[in-house]
C-alpha positions, 0 to 999 in steps of 0.5 A: 397443248394437252387437247391437241395431243389428245386429238391427234392421239385420238385419231390414231387410236380410233384406227387402232381401236377399229382393228382391235375391235374386230379382234374382240368381236371375232374372239368368241369364234376364234377361241372356239375354233382353235383352243388355248394351245394354239393361242399359246403358239400365237402368243409366242409369235406375237412376242417376236412381232413386238420385238421386231417392231421395237428393235427390227430397225435398230431404233433408226425409226425413232429418229425419223419423226424429228430428223432433218428433212434431208436425212429422212429418206435415207433413214427410211432406207436404212430401216428397210435394209436393217429390217430385211437383214434381221428377218433373214437372220432370224429365219435362218437361225430358227431353221437351224435350231429346228433342224438340230432339234435344239428347240421346238415350238416356235422355231419349227415355223422359221418362215412365219417367224422371219416374216413377222420380224420383216413385216413388223419392223417395216410396219414400224418404219412406215408408221414413223415416216407417216408420223413425221409427215403428220398423216395421222389418218393414214397411220390410223388406217394402217393400224386398223387394217392390221387387226382387221386382216388378222381376223379375216385371215384367222377365220380360215383354218387352212391359213391359221393363226400364225400365218394370219399374224404374220401376213397382217403386217404385210401392208406396212411393207408395201407402203414402205416400198412405195415411200422408198420409190418416191425418195431415191436420193439423199445422203449416204447410208454410212454418213446418216447412220453416223449422224444418228448413231446414238439411237442405235448405240445407246437406244438399241441395247436398252430397247432390246432389254425392255422388249425381251424383258416384257416377253420373258413373262410369256416365255416363262409362263409357256415353259412353266404352265404350258401353251394353254397357260400362255394362251389364257395369259395372253388373251386376257392381256390382249382383250382386257388391256387392249383399250388403254394400251391402244391409247397408250401406244397412240399417245407415245407416238404422237409425243415423240413428235410433239415433245420434240417441238416443245423441247426448248420449253421445259416447263410446258413439256413437264406440265403436259406430261404430268397432266397426261399422266394424271388422266391415264392413271385415273382411267387405269383405276376406273378400268381396274374397278370395272374389270374386278366387278364384271371381268370373270363372267364377261370373259367366261362367256366370251372364251367358252368352257375350254378356258379356265379364267378366274377373277383373281387371274384377270385382275392381276394381269389387268393391273400389270397391263394398266400400270404399263399403259399409264407410264410408257407413253411419257417415256417418249421424252427420253428419246426427245432429249436423247437420254438413252442412258436413263432408260438403259439403267431402268431397262437393265433393272427390269430385265434382271428382275424379270429374268430372276423373279419370274422364274422363281415365281413360276416354280412356287406359285399357281398360274393365278398366284403368278398373275398376282406376282406379276402385277406387284412386280410391274407396279413397283418397277414402273413406279421406279421408271416414272421416277427415272423419266421425271429426272430428265427435267433436272438434267436437261 
């Protein structure tokens, strides 16, 4: 079973790797073309995209891979409607905040912000429907196309990083529209939403806490160390952590479907997750050794003289990303058994811890020190998460 999961995840990861590989190859040009401050603004927009991908469909996209056949088209329409409303609401709020001068920065770009929310949520809904149908190659092409589109657009300064980020997710919106055109009939939206309400009522609050808690780090780094600091922080996360995170994200999506198929065979599910965790943890340890040995000279050459990046900074961020990449995929089993209560407890803990400790640490530590603190925080919290995830087999 592990071989099947890895094969399917490998196909999905290959497409994603193609897109992110293009970003990596273009990085020497992009970092010299835009500089750290522009990448700091991009980091803020990426957090908005990540939030929209996670919660922009109110978690009904999570129900798509295992929903009844009759409900799937209506769930897809529900995702599209919620995504549209979310994108419009975010754009209006950002415009109002910018108008009254309450906040600056990302709020000064309400149109790009709204499009990122809309396109990101629709991108996720289209991907979930493809996963349901087993169209792994199509998912891989969609993922790869996003990275390639970002690079092509970002290479034109007249377009810029922020528009490149927003528009790179637009193909998902077009694919979703084509899917909706082929499925015009089904149960009512209200009845379908009621049947799958646990995904929104129980899954959405925890998902919001999770993704906002994760984004807090970038927001606090931006506030404490400026856009140059957040630009360096986000780029190291993206470049160094990308390979393992690509595998992690792909595995997580495949497990949503495969653990649903194996739902009645708990020992088999548990064995699959344990073997997968061992493989990911081993890969993470090996990657961290490589990063510690060659990370500073390689990234120093890659980013150029504008960027000041130390070995301690790189290792700290890498350790944090790697522990998340190792444990996050197996959390798919919580959705399979609809144990959103277990996830929510940890997500509340993470949010409270991040909101409290990251702010305190940023006031007392240098950026390198903050990176080390961030690594320790993530290791402790994700080991707690692992223990929470595995309790599902005692309570199922």
